[in-house]
Phi, psi and omega in degrees: 000170184297142176272348179284127179305148185306314182298320178292320179297315180296314179299318179300313180300313183294330179280324190252345182254094186264345177246118188243118171274124182252104181280119182096015180292125180256149176277359180280118185299340181275358180274145179300322181299321179291314182299311181296316182294319178297317178301310182294320179298320180293343179257018172095003178274145176273128180253128176244107180290135175235102181196116182294348181263005181237152174252330179204139176219134179054035178077008181245141176299134177267146180244152182286332182210165175299318180299318178297315179298317183293339177290342183241339186224149170275130183244125179268313187234136174252113180259122190255115171251064179224168177292153182306320182291346179271358188287320184308313179291333177293317177298318178303316179293319179301318177296313183298326182272355177082027176297154178274334187205158175233132180239124176255122185295174180311132179084359181245124178204148176205101186303315181297314180293322178297315179298320179296317179296315180295321178298332179273001177096005179274147171277144185228136172232132180237147172055044177225151175263125180301317181296312180298312181295324177297314179300315181297311182298321179293318181293334179269001179072020181273346176224000000 
């Protein structure tokens, strides 16, 4: 696993990854994926929805897959709102498209996929909420 302390890794991702592909982003306002993405978008991050069941979310064109999105957009961070068992193929795509980092939301973790992403040079965060961590880092003046 990464030798970089979690707080430093999170701060680095939040400072350097400004375009976020959100896998599993729903257009339903009561979903966590929508709330977190809307929050990040309001703070200047570009949100790229990745969900084959959506055409547009938060004013952005939705793509069926990361590969499809990457054909049209540069993606820095892949934020995963999927079940833990769905993570390995997402990590494979994140590596293939040249993403800088993979973020697994609260309750989502996959040790094998995380190790593979880190071995490929990606920064990885598991079982954390992007919105919560952004608020904490901002309140501490770290971003």
